[in-house]
C-alpha positions in Angstrom: 68.1 5.8 -153.8 69.2 8.2 -151.0 71.8 10.7 -151.9 75.2 9.9 -150.5 75.8 13.5 -149.6 72.8 15.7 -148.7 72.7 19.2 -149.9 71.2 22.2 -148.1 72.0 25.6 -146.5 75.4 26.0 -145.1 76.1 26.2 -141.4 76.8 29.9 -141.6 73.5 30.6 -143.3 71.6 28.7 -140.7 73.4 30.6 -137.9 72.5 33.9 -139.4 68.9 32.9 -139.8 68.7 31.8 -136.1 70.5 34.9 -135.0 68.0 37.1 -136.9 65.1 35.1 -135.6 66.3 35.5 -132.1 66.7 39.3 -132.5 63.2 39.5 -133.9 61.8 37.5 -131.0 63.6 39.7 -128.5 62.3 42.9 -130.1 58.8 41.6 -130.3 58.9 40.4 -126.6 60.1 43.8 -125.5 57.5 45.7 -127.5 54.5 43.6 -126.8 53.0 40.7 -124.7 52.1 38.5 -127.6 54.9 36.0 -126.8 54.1 35.8 -123.0 52.0 32.6 -123.3 54.8 30.9 -125.2 57.4 32.2 -122.7 55.3 30.9 -119.8 54.8 27.5 -121.4 58.6 27.2 -122.1 59.4 28.2 -118.5 57.4 25.2 -117.3 59.6 22.8 -119.3 62.8 24.7 -118.5 62.3 24.7 -114.7 63.1 21.0 -114.1 66.3 21.5 -116.1 67.2 24.6 -114.0 66.4 22.7 -110.8 68.6 19.7 -111.7 71.4 22.0 -112.8 71.3 23.9 -109.5 70.8 20.9 -107.3 74.5 19.9 -106.7 75.4 23.5 -105.8 72.4 23.8 -103.4 73.2 20.5 -101.7 76.8 21.4 -101.3 75.9 24.7 -99.7 73.4 23.1 -97.4 75.9 20.4 -96.4 78.6 23.0 -95.6 76.1 25.0 -93.6 75.0 21.9 -91.7 78.6 21.1 -90.8 79.3 24.6 -89.7 76.1 24.6 -87.6 77.1 21.2 -86.1 80.6 22.4 -85.3 79.2 25.6 -83.7 76.8 23.5 -81.6 79.7 21.3 -80.5 81.8 24.3 -79.5 78.8 25.9 -77.7 78.1 22.6 -75.9 81.7 22.3 -74.8 81.7 25.9 -73.6 78.5 25.4 -71.7 79.8 22.2 -70.1 83.0 24.0 -69.0 81.0 26.8 -67.5 78.6 24.4 -65.8 81.6 22.6 -64.2 83.1 25.8 -63.1 79.8 27.0 -61.7 79.2 23.8 -59.8 82.7 24.0 -58.3 82.0 27.6 -57.2 78.6 26.5 -55.7 80.4 23.7 -53.8 82.9 26.2 -52.4 80.1 28.7 -51.6 78.2 25.9 -49.8 81.3 25.0 -47.8 81.9 28.6 -47.0 78.3 29.0 -45.9 78.6 26.0 -43.6 81.9 27.2 -42.2 80.4 30.6 -41.6 77.5 29.0 -39.7 80.0 27.0 -37.6 82.1 30.0 -36.8 79.0 32.1 -36.0 77.9 29.3 -33.6 81.4 29.3 -32.0 81.4 33.0 -31.7 77.9 33.0 -30.1 79.1 30.3 -27.7 82.2 32.3 -26.8 80.0 35.3 -25.9 77.8 33.1 -23.8 80.6 31.4 -21.9 82.1 34.5 -20.3 85.7 33.1 -20.4 88.5 34.0 -22.7 88.5 31.6 -25.7 90.6 30.8 -28.7 89.3 29.3 -32.0 91.5 26.4 -33.2 91.2 24.4 -36.4 91.5 20.6 -36.5 94.7 19.3 -38.2 94.5 15.5 -37.6 92.6 12.8 -35.8 93.7 9.6 -34.0 90.7 7.5 -33.1 92.3 4.2 -32.2 90.1 1.9 -30.1 91.9 3.0 -26.9 93.2 6.4 -27.8 91.0 9.3 -28.8 93.3 12.3 -29.6 93.0 15.1 -32.1 95.6 17.8 -33.1 94.7 21.5 -33.6 96.6 24.3 -35.1 97.1 26.4 -32.0 100.0 25.9 -29.5 101.8 27.5 -26.6 102.9 30.5 -28.7 99.2 31.4 -28.5 99.2 30.9 -24.8 97.7 27.4 -24.9 98.8 25.2 -22.0 98.2 21.6 -20.8 94.9 20.9 -19.1 92.8 23.7 -20.7 89.2 22.8 -21.5 88.2 22.4 -25.2 84.7 22.5 -26.5 82.6 23.1 -29.7 79.3 25.0 -30.0 77.5 22.0 -28.5 79.5 21.1 -25.5 82.7 19.7 -24.0 85.1 18.0 -26.4 88.1 17.3 -24.2 91.1 19.0 -22.8 94.6 19.9 -23.9 96.9 16.9 -23.3 100.1 18.4 -24.8 100.8 21.9 -26.0 103.5 22.3 -28.6 104.8 25.6 -30.1 102.6 25.4 -33.3 100.0 22.8 -32.3 98.3 21.0 -29.4 97.0 17.5 -28.8 93.5 17.3 -27.5 92.4 14.2 -25.6 88.6 13.6 -26.1 86.2 12.9 -23.3 85.5 9.5 -24.9 89.1 8.4 -24.5 89.2 5.5 -22.0 91.9 7.3 -20.0 89.8 10.5 -19.6 87.5 11.3 -16.7 85.4 14.4 -16.2 83.5 15.6 -13.2 79.8 16.2 -14.1 76.5 16.8 -12.4 72.9 16.1 -13.4 71.5 19.4 -14.5 68.0 18.5 -13.2 69.0 17.9 -9.6 72.7 18.7 -9.1 73.7 15.1 -8.5 77.6 14.8 -8.9 79.4 11.9 -10.5 82.3 11.3 -12.9 81.9 10.4 -16.6 84.6 8.2 -18.1 85.5 7.6 -21.7 84.3 4.3 -23.2 86.5 4.2 -26.3 83.5 4.9 -28.5 82.7 8.4 -29.9 79.0 8.1 -29.0 79.3 6.8 -25.5 80.4 7.8 -22.0 80.2 5.6 -18.9 79.0 6.7 -15.4 80.3 3.8 -13.3 80.1 5.3 -9.8 76.3 5.8 -9.2 74.3 3.3 -7.1 71.2 1.5 -8.3 68.9 4.0 -6.5 70.6 7.2 -7.9 68.2 9.9 -9.0 69.2 9.9 -12.7 67.3 8.8 -15.8 67.6 8.7 -19.6 67.3 12.2 -21.0 69.0 13.9 -18.1 71.6 16.5 -19.2 75.0 16.2 -17.7 77.0 19.4 -17.3 80.5 20.2 -15.9 80.5 20.5 -12.2 83.6 22.8 -12.0 85.3 20.4 -9.6 88.9 19.5 -10.3 89.9 22.9 -11.7 90.0 21.9 -15.4 86.5 22.4 -16.8 84.6 25.5 -15.9 81.1 24.9 -14.4 78.0 24.7 -16.5 79.2 23.4 -19.9 77.1 20.6 -21.5 78.9 17.3 -21.5 76.4 14.5 -22.4 72.8 13.3 -22.2 72.0 10.1 -20.3 71.0 7.4 -22.8 70.5 4.3 -20.7 70.1 3.3 -17.0 70.3 -0.4 -16.1 70.1 -1.5 -12.5 72.3 -4.3 -11.1 70.6 -5.6 -7.9 73.5 -8.0 -7.1 76.1 -5.2 -7.5 76.5 -1.8 -5.8 76.5 0.3 -8.9 74.2 0.6 -11.9 75.2 0.5 -15.6 74.7 4.1 -16.8 75.7 5.4 -20.2 75.5 8.8 -21.8 75.9 10.3 -25.3 78.3 13.2 -25.6 76.7 16.6 -26.5 79.7 17.7 -28.6 79.9 16.7 -32.3 83.1 14.7 -31.7 83.2 13.2 -35.2 82.3 16.2 -37.3 83.7 19.4 -35.5 86.3 21.2 -37.6 86.8 24.2 -35.3 87.2 24.0 -31.6 87.2 26.5 -28.7 90.1 26.4 -26.2 89.0 28.0 -23.0 90.8 30.0 -20.3 89.1 30.0 -16.9 90.1 32.5 -14.3 87.4 31.7 -11.8 88.1 30.2 -8.4 87.7 26.4 -8.5 87.6 23.6 -6.0 91.0 21.8 -5.8 91.1 18.2 -7.0 92.0 17.0 -3.5 88.6 18.1 -2.3 86.7 16.6 -5.2 87.1 13.0 -3.9 85.5 14.1 -0.6 82.6 15.8 -2.3 82.0 12.9 -4.6 82.1 10.4 -1.7 79.6 12.5 0.3 77.4 12.8 -2.8 77.1 9.0 -3.2 76.4 8.1 0.4 
């Protein structure tokens, strides 16, 4: 029969024995290398336990670092996006300033070439109804602007001042159906009148006969007749010539030289040269078409 209560050394005795054995092992391990193989063998079995014990803490630290890194990347990405947006906006402004500088340089070059006194005006509003082509600029009679002055851009004639107000002026374009401008063919000096068609890309030349010496590609310039437009400014380029054998006049159309639908700055011109009065213009034109 097994004993109901086993007898043996007490717990205190066993503790003392283990303590003494531990001290002996520590002293022997410090004084010699005899226990090194045993220590190495035990370390192999202890390492998995150490790894498992350290795993939660290691995973927690890695997770925290990952979240911190992710948050830093998000913040950096947001900052870079903001900087990219700001830089793009600056580039757009720089591009616009560059284009404006090119336009103003072109206008300045034109003003030197013209030889007349000029004033740069900026476009304020546009009215391009089918039968009324009028724009408003930011210069008026307080700058000396007056009704009838010629207006052009760096490419050619735009129109003339129809109404001068204190702070602004209305400009009637050469394409307005109610506008007519005396012109001449640059190639041979042939005189005629160009009338607005109501379309920004078209002028009509209704008073030339079928045998007139004019052809597509001919440059039309201001003739200086009438006293409004100084002589020699580009007006349009002839785009089509259609003979009408059963009628006295041909159908001739021309495309304006000025950028009527894109110009933002215009030149208002003062002309102090002697011009032919309008009353003489009709006689000259009649003689030119005989």
